[in-house]
Structure formats: C-alpha cells, structure tokens
FIMARKOL-942159 format. One record per residue (C-alpha): residue in three letters; y, x, z. Coordinates in steps of 0.05 Angstrom, whole numbers, plus 5000, padded with zeros to 4 digits. Layout:
ALAYXZ/...
END
This chain:
MET696631046038/ARG693130406060/VAL694630176131/GLY689729666159/TYR684829186132/ASN686228636079/PRO685027936108/HIS682527636046/LYS676928156028/ASP670527876020/LYS672727156033/GLN669926655988/GLN674526205940/GLU675425555967/ASP674424955925/SER680424755879/GLY678724005885/TYR680523955811/LEU675723635770/HIS677423675698/GLN682224255663/ILE686624125600/ILE688124725556/ILE694124775502/PRO696125345472/VAL703225295447/TYR706425715385/ILE713625575370/PRO717026185348/ASN723425845326/HIS726425185312/GLU727125155238/GLY723324905181/TYR716024825194/PHE717424835270/LYS723924425269/ASP721023885310/SER715824285344/LEU719024255417/THR720723555414/ILE713123325394/LEU711423875449/LYS714523495497/LEU711322835475/CYS705023145480/LEU705023375547/ASP708922725570/SER703422305546/LEU699122765582/PHE701422685646/ALA702021915636/THR694421855628/THR690722305668/HIS688722315739/ASN691422785801/GLN685623205800/THR686623515727/PHE688924235730/ILE692824365661/THR693925035637/ILE698925225576/VAL697625895547/ASN704626065513/ASN702326435452/GLY708726815427/SER714326225432/ASP721326315435/ILE726026295499/GLY727625565494/VAL720225375500/VAL719525875550/SER724925565596/TYR721424905587/LEU714925105600/ASP717825525667/LEU720924825693/LEU714424495681/LEU710624975728/LYS715924995779/GLU715924205783/ASN708724255797/LYS707523875729/ILE702724385704/GLN698324805743/GLU697525425702/LEU702325785653/ILE700126375616/HIS705226785577/THR703327305524/GLN706127485454/ASN702027195396/ILE695027355397/GLY692026835360/LYS689826125379/LEU683026225405/ASN684426825440/ALA690126415481/ILE684825905490/LEU680126445519/LYS685426665569/GLY685425925593/LEU678425825599/ALA677226485649/GLY678326445723/ASN676025765744/ASN669525295749/ILE672624595738/GLU666524195709/LEU670423965645/VAL675424255594/THR678723925545/ILE682424405489/SER687724105449/ASP693224305400/SER700424215417/ASP701423635376/VAL697323105407/LEU699322435430/PHE693922235485/LEU693521475495/ASN691221105551/ASN684321125573/TRP682321765536/GLN680322105597/LYS676121495630/GLU672621395562/THR671022155553/VAL668222195627/ASN663721555618/ILE660621875556/PHE659022435593/LYS655722035645/SER652021565599/VAL649922085548/PRO646822685591/LYS646423155531/ALA653623085509/GLY656423785511/VAL662523615470/VAL665622975469/GLY671722795419/ILE677022195418/VAL679022165347/PRO674121875305/GLN674122195234/PHE670322075169/LYS662822315164/MET663022755226/TYR655422825232/GLU655123325174/SER657723875222/ASN654524215285/CYS650523615288/GLY643623935271/ASN641223875344/VAL642523145357/LEU640322945287/PHE633823225304/ASP632622945368/THR634322255344/ILE632422155268/LEU626521715293/SER630721275340/SER633320585326/LYS639120775361/LEU641621215309/GLN644820785258/PHE651220585218/ILE655420215263/PRO661919925240/VAL668520295247/LYS672119985305/ASN679420135294/LYS680620205217/GLU688420245224/ALA687220875271/LEU682421185222/ILE687821075169/HIS692721385207/PHE689821985224/TYR688422215151/ASP695722045134/SER697822465193/LEU694123045149/GLY699022875094/TRP692122605050/LYS692822094996/ARG688921415006/ASP684421524948/TYR678021744993/ASN672221294993/GLN673620695030/ASP667320525053/TYR668821105104/LEU672720615134/LYS667920125142/TYR662020545174/ASN660121195216/LEU653921425240/GLY652921385316/LEU648521215372/LYS647520555406/ILE647920825485/ASN646920065511/GLU650319365494/ASN656819585510/GLN657420235492/ASN656620655425/VAL658321325410/LEU659721675343/LEU655522285323/GLY660222955311/SER667323135342/GLY673223485312/HIS676824105332/PHE684123895350/VAL682223565410/ALA675023595449/THR672023595514/TYR666724055529/LYS662624215592/LYS665824855626/ASP658025215630/ILE658225245558/PHE663125805574/ASN659926155625/GLU659226745580/ILE665526785537/ILE666927315480/SER673127775498/TYR676627785430/ILE677027405359/GLN680127795309/PHE683327165268/LYS690026805291/MET687326205265/GLY681025945217/GLY676326495205/THR670426525258/SER675226285308/GLU673325525298/ALA666325775287/TYR666126075362/LEU667625345394/ASP662124965342/LYS656325395356/ALA657425545432/PRO655324825454/LEU648824855401/LYS645925445434/LYS645725065495/ASP642624475454/TYR648524015476/TRP650523475430/ARG657123345394/VAL659822625401/THR666222205396/THR668721595429/GLN667920975379/ASP675020775389/ASN680721175378/TYR684721425441/ALA689322065416/CYS694022095351/HIS695822635309/MET703022825311/GLY703323395262/ASN710123755257/THR714923205238/LEU717722705286/GLU716621955267/ASN719021355303/TRP712321075322/MET710821665369/ILE711521445435/VAL709221625502/PRO703921065534/GLN705720705601/THR701621055662/LEU695720625681/LYS693820975745/ASP689420385769/ASP685420555711/ILE684321345716/GLU683121405797/GLU675521185795/LEU672621645752/LYS666422075771/TYR664322735759/GLY657423105763/PHE653923225704/LYS647323455680/LYS647524215654/ASN643524435599/LYS639825165597/THR640325655539/ILE634825445485/SER630826025450/PRO633626295387/PHE627326045349/LEU628525305372/TYR636325405355/TRP633325555284/ILE629425005281/LYS634224455297/ASN641724785273/LYS638525205209/LEU632024995185/PHE632524155199/VAL639024135169/LYS636824445103/PHE631023975105/ILE635623325106/SER640623625061/ILE636223495002/LYS639022964957/VAL632922514956/LEU632722535032/ILE640122355044/LYS639421725012/LEU633121575052/PHE636221725109/LEU642621295098/LYS638120705079/CYS633420765139/LYS639920885184/LYS642420215164/LEU648620375114/PRO649619735071/LYS645519845005/GLU651819794957/MET654620404991/ILE648720844995/SER649821214928/LYS657321444937/TYR657521535013/
END
C-alpha cells in the first residue's frame, strides 16, 4: 500500500538551462566488414562534438542495438557527464531511435546527426546566427551540397522568387564540396559547374545562406516536433526521411544551409585526414537564443507552395528562365 504523499506530485519541471539538443542514433552491431572502423569513427564524431559545443548543449545518444563494446563506451561517457542522455534499445530503426530522443524536453533547437559526422569549429555559432538572421528558417544544414534547392524548398522559392536576394552565388569552399562527394564514393564525373555556383539568399553584406539542406546533419527548431509520430515502419529509407522533410513544411519553415562547410562526412572507413578540431571556447560562449516560431499553415496553402508551385516551376522552359533570372552564368544554363 502507499503511505504518505509523494513530495514531487503536482510540481512543475524546473528549466533545465539547456539551449541546444543534439541527437545521434548509433548502430554498430559488430566490428567486422562494413563496421570494422565504426567505433573509432563514432569516437571521432563525439570528440569533435565535445570540442565544438558550448556548455548549455544537451547531447542525447540513442544506442540502437549496438554490441557490448559500444554499450560500455557510451555508458562511460554518461558516467563522466560528457553526454547528458543515453537511451539503450534494440534495433528499432534509425528514425524510431531519433523519435525517442526528441521526447521529454523543450530545448529550443535540436541537431539530428549521423554518427559518422566530424564537426568543425564554429558550426554551432554559424547555425544559431542563421536562425537569428533568417526568422523563417526552420532547418539549418552545415554541409553544402549540389542543387539542394530541388528538394523540399517549394515554400522558400515561392516566398522569394521575385526577390533580388534570391540568386546563384559562388561556391565558397570548393574543396570541401569535392571532399563530401568523394566521401560518398562518387566519381568526379559530375557537372563541374555545380562546384562553381549554388542557389542562395543574400541576407546582408556579410551573410549568405544556401537553399535546401541535406539529411545526415541538420538543426531543427524544436517546435516542429511538438506533435511527433510514434512509429515509423522502415529501419532506414522508405518514408522515414520524408517525415523529417515534410514536418518543417507544415509550419512553413524554410530549409537552408550555411554557405561555408562546417562538418565532414567520414563514412565507415578510417582515413588520415580525420582529426578532431581544437576547442575554441571563446567563440562558442556568446551565442544568443530565442527564435521566432511559426504556426501550422492551412492544407490549402501547403498544397499551393509545396505541390502546385513546385510542378509549375519544374516546366523545362521555366527552369531555364529561372536560372537566367537568378544570375546563373549564361554558358552554364543549358546543362545545370
């Protein structure tokens, strides 16, 4: 039987003081073949994260069915307070693991990352700066990629297509862009013009952002996930990535990326270039949070911006006209 009164009943949660959550799902079932270097790469990923984040960062690791060696390593990180939350589960699929990490807090920003990302200095600072200077941004990536504006950017194109701020701008870090596609195993036979220009928004004299964002590391406004689905049936792929793609659009948030590169994709094979950056605490202690939140838009407006308008601007004649109007060099238009 119960005796007495639980002293915590009806008490509100105190503010945690954390400003930025990072969720990393981890699946390393063994240390053979494809997973031979995975634990070492995970350690590089987390060490780079520890070196480049401020002390109000809440790190959540979801162990998604890894072996005992990985479990022991993650348990030690929690004990040493290097990470703030550790969830152990069987292999329930990547997105279901992420969903577990999303629940249970109201931290304003959440970065969702793969476990093979090497974070570089100033990634957190640049991410926060974009949320501050672009109030409609709901997703901010830190790794530029080719033609990101072609995916899940109907709303930002709709909102800015008549603005002179929307234009093709020179690629800022060509070497990093080449390196990213090398890390995916691509041959370098892609259109070389993609290494020269990308579609972006000129925010002010000192800041540009690129339209669109990749999936393997990006930061989201947490209010996007005020209502989250409880289960995704795919372990990877399928509709799992679509969930993270469509949720921001329902609140009419823009998807953008930093103009420069602030992370590297390591993949599953250890290489000599993979080095944890030096800690630069002076740069990461001055960040100011507090961002504009959007309300859910009507289904009709969602359809106009993300379905009808996207079909309209996908007409070949209009694509070429768009490229010309947005200042892509004339000699690139036919093949871009």
